[in-house]
C-alpha positions in Angstrom: -260.7 -214.6 8.0 -259.1 -211.4 6.8 -260.0 -207.9 7.8 -258.2 -204.9 6.4 -258.7 -201.3 7.3 -257.0 -198.0 6.2 -256.6 -194.5 7.6 -255.0 -191.3 6.6 -254.2 -188.6 9.1 -252.1 -185.5 9.4 -248.7 -185.4 11.2 -250.4 -184.4 14.5 -250.3 -186.1 17.9 -253.8 -184.8 18.5 -254.9 -187.4 16.0 -253.9 -190.2 18.4 -257.5 -190.8 19.8 -258.8 -191.0 16.3 -256.1 -193.5 15.3 -256.9 -195.6 18.4 -260.6 -195.6 17.9 -260.2 -196.5 14.2 -257.9 -199.4 15.3 -260.6 -200.8 17.6 -262.2 -202.4 14.5 -259.3 -204.9 14.6 -260.7 -206.3 17.8 -263.9 -207.6 16.3 -264.5 -210.4 17.2 -262.5 -209.7 20.3 -259.1 -211.2 20.7 -259.4 -213.6 23.6 -256.2 -212.5 25.3 -256.8 -209.0 26.5 -253.0 -208.5 27.2 -252.3 -209.3 23.5 -254.9 -206.7 22.4 -253.4 -204.2 24.7 -250.0 -204.9 23.2 -251.4 -204.4 19.7 -252.8 -201.0 20.7 -249.5 -200.1 22.3 -247.7 -201.0 19.0 -250.1 -198.9 17.0 -249.7 -195.9 19.2 -245.9 -196.1 19.7 -245.5 -196.5 15.9 -247.8 -193.5 15.2 -246.1 -191.3 17.8 -242.6 -192.2 16.5 -243.5 -191.2 13.0 -245.0 -187.9 14.2 -242.2 -187.0 16.6 -239.2 -188.3 14.7 -239.7 -189.2 11.0 -241.9 -186.1 10.4 -240.3 -183.8 12.9 -239.4 -181.2 10.3 -242.3 -181.6 8.0 -245.6 -179.6 7.9 -248.6 -180.8 9.9 -250.5 -181.4 6.7 -248.0 -184.2 5.7 -250.1 -187.3 5.6 -249.4 -190.5 7.6 -251.1 -193.5 6.1 -251.9 -196.5 8.2 -253.1 -199.9 7.3 -254.0 -202.7 9.7 -254.8 -206.3 8.6 -256.1 -209.0 10.9 -255.5 -212.5 9.7 -256.3 -215.8 11.5 -253.3 -215.8 13.8 -251.8 -212.3 13.7 -252.3 -208.6 13.1 -250.1 -206.6 10.8 -249.7 -202.8 11.0 -248.1 -200.7 8.3 -247.5 -197.0 8.8 -246.2 -195.1 5.8 -244.1 -192.0 6.4 -242.0 -189.5 4.6 -238.8 -187.8 5.9 -235.2 -188.7 6.5 -233.7 -192.2 6.1 -233.6 -194.1 9.3 -231.8 -197.3 10.2 -234.1 -199.1 12.7 -231.7 -202.0 13.3 -228.8 -199.7 14.1 -230.9 -197.5 16.3 -232.2 -200.5 18.3 -228.6 -201.8 18.8 -227.4 -198.4 19.9 -230.4 -198.0 22.3 -229.9 -201.4 23.7 -226.6 -200.4 25.2 -228.1 -197.5 27.1 -230.9 -199.5 28.8 -230.4 -197.5 32.0 -230.9 -194.2 30.3 -234.0 -192.2 30.9 -233.9 -190.5 27.6 -237.1 -190.4 25.6 -235.3 -191.1 22.3 -235.5 -194.7 21.4 -237.6 -195.8 24.2 -240.7 -196.3 22.0 -238.6 -198.3 19.6 -237.4 -200.6 22.4 -241.0 -201.1 23.6 -242.1 -201.9 20.1 -239.1 -204.3 19.5 -239.9 -206.1 22.8 -243.6 -206.6 22.1 -243.7 -207.1 18.3 -243.1 -210.5 16.6 -241.8 -208.7 13.6 -240.6 -205.1 13.3 -239.0 -203.3 10.3 -238.7 -199.9 8.7 -238.0 -200.1 5.0 -237.9 -197.7 2.1 -240.7 -198.1 -0.5 -240.6 -197.6 -4.2 -242.5 -194.3 -3.9 -239.7 -192.7 -1.8 -241.5 -193.2 1.5 -240.8 -195.5 4.4 -243.0 -198.3 5.8 -243.0 -199.1 9.5 -244.1 -202.8 9.5 -245.3 -204.4 12.7 -246.6 -207.9 13.1 -248.1 -209.5 16.3 -249.4 -213.0 16.8 -252.4 -213.5 19.0 
């Protein structure tokens, strides 16, 4: 089984409900473990929010965010393409790890994603964008 869906939205947090309802298609047939599905939804929303609030912070609202989700037999993959400044995910996670007590917003979403995801990366692409890649086994 392989199910692949694609969405393009503006850099706008008000698109969050649209992103979430679009992503619901990935839960057909339903993933037996509801907690795993909730984690997949959390990964999708944290990833999207991070791109809007950080990667696209200084870009116009019309800047597109492209999202692809793929469901395979054992796992779901999420790819979110962004534009904007270079960003070192690994370095940011290491720095954030040291401040676990802090109540700062910055980096919390990354820590959540890092804790839940089986694979997490943020890599430059050939077309001068970045791809946030998230994989979760179910």
